[in-house]
C-alpha positions as CSV (number, residue, x, y, z in Angstrom):
1,M,-28.2,-19.6,2.0
2,Y,-25.9,-20.4,4.8
3,P,-25.6,-17.3,7.1
4,T,-22.4,-15.3,6.4
5,S,-20.9,-11.9,7.1
6,D,-21.8,-8.9,4.9
7,R,-18.3,-9.2,3.4
8,F,-18.6,-12.8,2.2
9,L,-20.8,-12.6,-1.0
10,P,-19.1,-9.5,-2.4
11,R,-15.7,-11.1,-1.9
12,L,-16.7,-14.0,-4.1
13,A,-16.7,-11.7,-7.1
14,E,-13.3,-10.2,-6.3
15,S,-9.9,-11.7,-6.8
16,H,-9.3,-13.8,-3.8
17,Y,-7.7,-17.0,-2.5
18,P,-10.2,-19.7,-1.6
19,V,-9.7,-21.6,1.7
20,T,-10.8,-25.2,2.1
21,E,-10.7,-27.4,5.2
22,V,-11.2,-31.2,5.6
23,K,-11.3,-32.7,9.1
24,L,-11.5,-36.5,9.6
25,F,-13.1,-37.5,12.9
26,K,-12.0,-41.1,13.6
27,T,-13.9,-43.5,15.8
28,D,-11.1,-43.6,18.4
29,G,-11.8,-39.9,19.2
30,S,-8.8,-38.5,17.2
31,V,-9.3,-35.7,14.7
32,V,-7.0,-35.2,11.7
33,T,-6.9,-32.2,9.5
34,L,-6.3,-33.5,6.0
35,E,-3.9,-31.8,3.6
36,H,-5.8,-32.4,0.4
37,T,-5.2,-31.8,-3.3
38,G,-8.7,-31.7,-4.6
39,G,-12.2,-33.1,-4.5
40,S,-15.7,-31.9,-4.6
41,V,-19.0,-31.7,-2.7
42,P,-22.0,-32.3,-5.0
43,V,-25.4,-31.2,-3.5
44,D,-28.6,-32.4,-5.2
45,R,-32.1,-31.9,-3.9
46,G,-33.3,-34.6,-6.2
47,Q,-31.3,-37.3,-4.5
48,A,-32.3,-39.2,-1.3
49,I,-28.8,-38.5,0.0
50,R,-28.6,-34.8,-0.6
51,R,-24.8,-34.3,-0.1
52,T,-21.9,-36.5,-1.1
53,C,-18.1,-35.8,-1.1
54,T,-14.9,-36.9,-2.7
55,V,-11.6,-35.8,-1.2
56,T,-8.1,-36.5,-2.7
57,T,-5.0,-36.4,-0.6
58,A,-1.4,-37.6,-0.9
59,D,-1.4,-39.1,2.7
60,V,-1.1,-42.8,2.1
61,T,-1.2,-43.5,5.9
62,L,-5.0,-43.0,5.6
63,I,-5.4,-46.4,3.8
64,P,-6.4,-48.9,6.5
65,R,-3.8,-51.7,6.8
66,T,-4.6,-53.3,10.1
67,P,-7.8,-54.3,12.0
68,A,-7.1,-51.3,14.3
69,D,-6.9,-49.0,11.3
70,Q,-10.2,-50.4,10.0
71,L,-11.9,-49.9,13.3
72,A,-10.8,-46.2,13.3
73,V,-12.2,-45.7,9.8
74,Y,-15.4,-47.6,9.8
75,G,-18.0,-45.2,11.1
76,A,-15.6,-42.2,10.9
77,R,-16.9,-38.7,9.8
78,L,-15.7,-36.0,7.6
79,R,-16.4,-32.3,8.1
80,I,-15.7,-30.1,5.1
81,A,-15.7,-26.4,4.7
82,R,-14.8,-23.8,2.1
83,G,-14.4,-20.0,2.3
84,V,-12.4,-17.0,1.4
85,E,-9.4,-15.0,2.6
86,Y,-10.0,-11.3,2.9
87,G,-6.5,-10.1,2.3
88,D,-6.2,-8.6,5.8
89,G,-5.1,-11.8,7.5
90,S,-8.6,-12.9,8.2
91,A,-10.7,-15.6,6.5
92,E,-14.3,-16.9,6.7
93,L,-15.3,-20.5,6.2
94,V,-18.7,-22.0,5.8
95,P,-19.5,-25.7,6.2
96,L,-20.2,-27.9,3.2
97,G,-21.5,-30.9,5.1
98,V,-20.9,-33.7,7.7
99,F,-20.3,-37.0,6.0
100,R,-20.1,-40.6,6.9
101,L,-16.8,-41.9,5.5
102,D,-17.7,-44.8,3.2
103,S,-14.5,-45.6,1.3
104,V,-10.7,-45.0,1.3
105,D,-8.7,-46.2,-1.7
106,G,-5.4,-45.5,-3.5
107,D,-1.9,-46.7,-4.2
108,P,-0.5,-47.6,-0.7
109,A,3.0,-46.7,-1.7
110,D,2.7,-43.6,-3.9
111,G,-0.9,-42.4,-3.6
112,P,-3.0,-40.4,-4.3
113,V,-5.7,-41.5,-1.8
114,T,-9.4,-40.9,-2.5
115,L,-11.9,-40.6,0.3
116,Q,-15.6,-40.7,-0.4
117,G,-18.5,-40.0,1.9
118,K,-22.3,-39.5,2.2
119,S,-24.2,-37.1,4.3
120,L,-26.0,-38.3,7.4
121,E,-29.3,-39.3,5.7
122,A,-27.3,-42.4,4.6
123,C,-27.0,-43.6,8.3
124,V,-30.8,-43.6,8.5
125,A,-31.4,-45.1,5.1
126,D,-29.0,-48.0,5.7
127,D,-30.5,-48.9,9.1
128,K,-33.3,-51.0,7.6
129,F,-36.1,-52.3,9.8
130,T,-35.5,-55.7,11.2
131,E,-39.0,-55.9,12.7
132,P,-42.2,-54.0,11.9
133,Y,-42.1,-50.4,12.9
134,K,-45.2,-48.3,13.7
135,A,-45.0,-44.5,13.3
136,T,-47.7,-42.5,15.1
137,G,-48.3,-39.0,16.5
138,T,-47.4,-35.9,14.6
139,V,-45.3,-35.2,11.5
140,V,-42.3,-33.7,13.3
141,G,-42.5,-36.2,16.2
142,A,-42.7,-39.3,14.0
143,A,-40.0,-38.1,11.6
144,T,-37.7,-37.2,14.5
145,A,-38.2,-40.6,16.2
146,L,-37.2,-42.3,12.9
147,I,-34.1,-40.2,12.6
148,Q,-33.0,-40.6,16.2
149,R,-33.7,-44.4,16.0
150,S,-30.5,-44.5,13.9
151,L,-28.7,-41.4,15.2
152,P,-29.8,-40.9,18.9
153,T,-27.9,-37.6,19.2
154,A,-29.0,-36.1,15.9
155,D,-30.4,-32.6,16.0
156,V,-33.7,-32.1,14.2
157,I,-35.2,-28.7,13.5
158,S,-38.5,-27.9,11.9
159,T,-39.8,-24.8,10.3
160,I,-43.3,-26.2,9.5
161,V,-46.6,-26.2,11.3
162,D,-46.8,-29.6,12.9
163,S,-49.8,-31.8,12.3
164,P,-51.1,-35.2,13.3
165,I,-50.6,-38.2,11.1
166,G,-52.4,-41.6,10.8
167,A,-50.5,-44.6,12.1
168,R,-48.2,-46.1,9.5
169,T,-46.5,-49.5,10.0
170,F,-43.3,-50.1,8.0
171,D,-42.4,-53.7,7.1
172,V,-39.2,-55.5,7.7
173,E,-36.4,-54.5,5.3
174,A,-38.2,-51.1,4.5
175,D,-36.0,-48.0,4.1
176,P,-36.4,-45.7,7.2
177,W,-35.3,-42.6,5.3
178,A,-38.0,-43.2,2.7
179,G,-40.3,-43.4,5.7
180,V,-39.2,-40.0,6.9
181,Q,-39.9,-38.5,3.6
182,E,-43.3,-40.1,3.4
183,I,-44.2,-38.8,6.9
184,V,-43.1,-35.2,6.2
185,A,-44.8,-35.1,2.9
186,A,-48.1,-35.3,4.8
187,A,-47.4,-31.8,5.9
188,G,-46.2,-30.6,2.5
189,A,-42.6,-30.7,3.6
190,E,-39.2,-32.4,2.9
191,C,-36.4,-33.5,5.2
192,Y,-32.7,-33.3,4.7
193,A,-29.3,-33.0,6.5
194,N,-28.0,-29.5,6.1
195,A,-24.4,-28.3,5.8
196,D,-24.0,-28.5,9.6
197,G,-25.2,-32.1,9.8
198,V,-28.5,-31.0,11.3
199,F,-31.7,-32.6,10.0
200,V,-34.2,-30.0,8.7
201,I,-37.9,-30.4,8.1
202,A,-39.1,-27.6,5.8
203,S,-41.2,-26.8,2.8
204,L,-39.7,-25.6,-0.5
205,P,-39.4,-21.8,-0.7
206,D,-41.9,-20.2,-3.0
207,L,-40.2,-18.8,-6.1
208,T,-42.8,-16.0,-6.5
209,T,-42.5,-14.6,-3.0
210,T,-39.1,-15.4,-1.6
211,P,-36.3,-12.8,-2.0
212,A,-33.3,-13.7,-4.0
213,A,-30.4,-14.9,-1.8
214,W,-27.6,-14.3,-4.4
215,E,-27.1,-12.6,-7.7
216,V,-25.3,-14.4,-10.5
217,A,-24.6,-11.6,-12.9
218,A,-22.5,-11.3,-16.1
219,G,-20.0,-8.5,-16.7
220,D,-17.5,-6.7,-14.5
221,G,-17.9,-7.5,-10.8
222,G,-20.2,-10.4,-11.5
223,V,-19.8,-14.1,-10.8
224,Y,-21.6,-15.4,-13.9
225,V,-19.4,-17.6,-16.2
226,Q,-21.8,-19.1,-18.6
227,G,-25.3,-20.4,-18.8
228,S,-28.1,-22.0,-20.7
229,R,-31.9,-22.1,-20.5
230,A,-34.1,-25.0,-21.4
231,M,-37.7,-26.2,-21.3
232,S,-38.9,-29.9,-21.1
233,S,-42.2,-31.6,-20.6
234,D,-40.6,-34.8,-19.5
235,K,-42.0,-35.8,-16.1
236,V,-43.8,-32.5,-15.8
237,Y,-47.2,-32.9,-14.1
238,N,-49.8,-30.2,-13.6
239,G,-52.0,-32.1,-11.2
240,V,-51.4,-34.4,-8.2
241,L,-54.1,-36.6,-6.6
242,A,-53.1,-37.4,-3.0
243,R,-55.0,-40.2,-1.3
244,G,-55.1,-41.7,2.2
245,E,-56.8,-44.7,3.6
246,N,-55.9,-46.0,7.1
247,T,-57.5,-49.3,7.8
248,E,-55.3,-49.7,10.8
249,E,-57.2,-46.9,12.5
250,N,-60.5,-47.5,10.6
251,V,-60.3,-44.0,9.0
252,A,-62.4,-43.5,5.9
253,P,-60.6,-42.8,2.6
254,V,-59.7,-39.2,1.9
255,E,-58.3,-37.5,-1.2
256,Y,-57.4,-34.1,-2.7
257,L,-56.6,-33.1,-6.3
258,A,-54.2,-30.2,-6.5
259,T,-53.9,-28.6,-9.9
260,D,-51.9,-25.8,-11.5
261,D,-54.6,-23.1,-11.3
262,D,-52.5,-20.2,-12.6
263,P,-53.9,-19.1,-16.1
264,N,-50.5,-17.5,-16.8
265,S,-48.6,-20.8,-16.2
266,P,-47.5,-22.8,-19.2
267,T,-48.8,-25.9,-17.4
268,Y,-52.2,-24.4,-16.4
269,W,-54.6,-27.3,-15.8
270,G,-57.2,-25.6,-18.0
271,G,-54.8,-24.6,-20.8
272,P,-53.3,-26.2,-23.9
273,Y,-50.9,-28.3,-21.8
274,G,-53.9,-30.5,-21.0
275,H,-54.3,-32.7,-18.0
276,R,-51.2,-34.6,-16.9
277,P,-51.8,-35.8,-13.3
278,D,-49.5,-37.7,-10.9
279,F,-50.6,-39.8,-8.0
280,Y,-49.5,-40.1,-4.3
281,S,-50.9,-42.3,-1.5
282,S,-50.0,-42.9,2.1
283,S,-51.8,-44.2,5.2
284,T,-50.3,-41.2,7.1
285,L,-52.9,-39.0,5.2
286,T,-56.1,-39.1,7.3
287,T,-57.7,-35.8,6.5
288,V,-58.5,-33.8,3.3
289,N,-56.2,-31.0,4.6
290,A,-53.3,-33.5,4.9
291,C,-53.9,-34.7,1.4
292,A,-54.0,-31.1,0.2
293,Q,-50.6,-30.3,1.8
294,A,-49.0,-33.4,0.3
295,A,-50.5,-32.8,-3.1
296,N,-49.4,-29.2,-3.3
297,L,-45.8,-30.2,-2.3
298,K,-45.7,-32.8,-5.1
299,L,-47.3,-30.4,-7.5
300,A,-44.7,-27.7,-6.8
301,A,-41.9,-30.2,-7.7
302,G,-43.8,-31.8,-10.6
303,K,-44.6,-28.6,-12.5
304,A,-41.3,-26.9,-11.7
305,P,-39.0,-28.5,-14.4
306,N,-41.0,-26.9,-17.3
307,A,-38.2,-24.2,-17.2
308,S,-34.7,-25.0,-16.1
309,G,-31.3,-23.6,-16.3
310,D,-27.7,-24.7,-16.2
311,F,-25.2,-22.1,-15.1
312,S,-21.6,-21.9,-14.2
313,A,-20.5,-19.3,-11.7
314,L,-17.6,-18.5,-9.4
315,P,-18.0,-20.9,-6.4
316,N,-20.3,-20.0,-3.6
317,P,-20.0,-22.5,-0.7
318,A,-22.9,-20.9,1.2
319,L,-25.5,-21.8,-1.4
320,E,-28.3,-24.2,-0.4
321,C,-30.7,-26.2,-2.5
322,G,-34.0,-24.4,-2.8
323,D,-32.3,-21.0,-2.7
324,I,-33.7,-18.3,-5.0
325,I,-31.0,-16.7,-7.2
326,R,-31.2,-13.8,-9.6
327,V,-29.5,-14.5,-12.9
328,V,-28.4,-11.6,-15.1
329,H,-27.4,-12.9,-18.5
330,P,-24.8,-11.2,-20.7
331,D,-27.7,-9.5,-22.8
332,G,-29.1,-8.0,-19.6
333,T,-32.0,-10.4,-19.3
334,R,-32.9,-10.9,-15.6
335,E,-34.5,-14.1,-14.3
336,L,-35.2,-15.6,-10.9
337,H,-34.3,-19.3,-10.6
338,Q,-34.6,-21.9,-7.8
339,V,-31.5,-24.0,-7.1
340,Q,-31.8,-27.8,-7.6
341,S,-28.2,-28.9,-7.5
342,F,-24.6,-27.7,-7.6
343,S,-21.1,-29.0,-6.9
344,V,-18.5,-27.1,-4.8
345,P,-14.9,-27.8,-5.7
346,L,-12.2,-28.3,-3.1
347,D,-9.3,-27.0,-5.2
348,T,-8.4,-23.4,-5.9
349,G,-9.8,-23.5,-9.4
350,G,-12.7,-25.7,-10.3
351,D,-16.0,-25.1,-12.0
352,F,-19.2,-24.4,-10.0
353,P,-22.1,-25.7,-12.0
354,I,-25.6,-24.9,-10.8
355,T,-28.8,-26.5,-12.1
356,T,-32.2,-24.9,-11.4
357,I,-35.7,-26.3,-11.4
358,S,-37.9,-23.3,-12.2
359,A,-37.6,-19.8,-13.4
360,K,-39.5,-16.6,-14.1
361,E,-38.7,-13.2,-15.5
362,D,-37.5,-10.7,-13.0
363,G,-38.7,-7.2,-13.8
């Protein structure tokens, strides 16, 4: 959850006027605050580019008409925020992301104009290798080097214990962002650009031990609108075999099989669900411990979808993928869920759908 004041979350459940802000940072150094009529910011942990945005405005002057206009737009950035007014003349905004502006289109005479963007992972992903690239050193160091190869001033923060990796050479035309994810997976982590446009290397919070960041409750004073609960075995794995073999450094093959060892889990390796393994291999994995970290990360994601939820709540722009939320259904049933995706509206109304990837009863 993005840090906010103690007033922010309670205010979401009260009658209030939402505040949204869209700033366009042009390549010529100018900054424009856009008067906008709508749009949304979808956030999805399952996508390589975690955040995208769509903004609608009546300002037809934003449509590039001359080469100078095009130069000012190609490479421009959007910074988007949403928050609340408190009724005492003050307001609090939280960021929703920093985006590379990818398209501007609309009726040049009457509008409306639609702007679309992608978060900064796209800048790394699109900067494909034009010559072989060798990643070495440690997880954090190698991932940071790949990110700053495309974005030299990018901030990268890590919350994991750094560890060495085996040398990995990426071929011409390979995707550097996929390379970043491969490298951090060696430490059981994932990497993404957060709402501030900062790249974060972190592991997925543990549903069983992490405190709930927000309560989505039905009834008076709650933010719950509607919800559903589902179970599916599609693409649900209860074991992951991670393997590494680095001929470049003459390192012997290593491997580790991580399995769901919880007898109370519906996907227990020794239970009626049977054995449904997935496989992962990378030359960055040079030790059994590195294989174990990677296998456990993949396993956490692979077994999580056996219980999922789709909820609609009053919008919370401070929410982050991976957050643990407590859901209180209309019948009083309480569950803990882990957030997979959501979409923040940029208008005063708008639905706020949340999809979760795992759940357990909350006593």
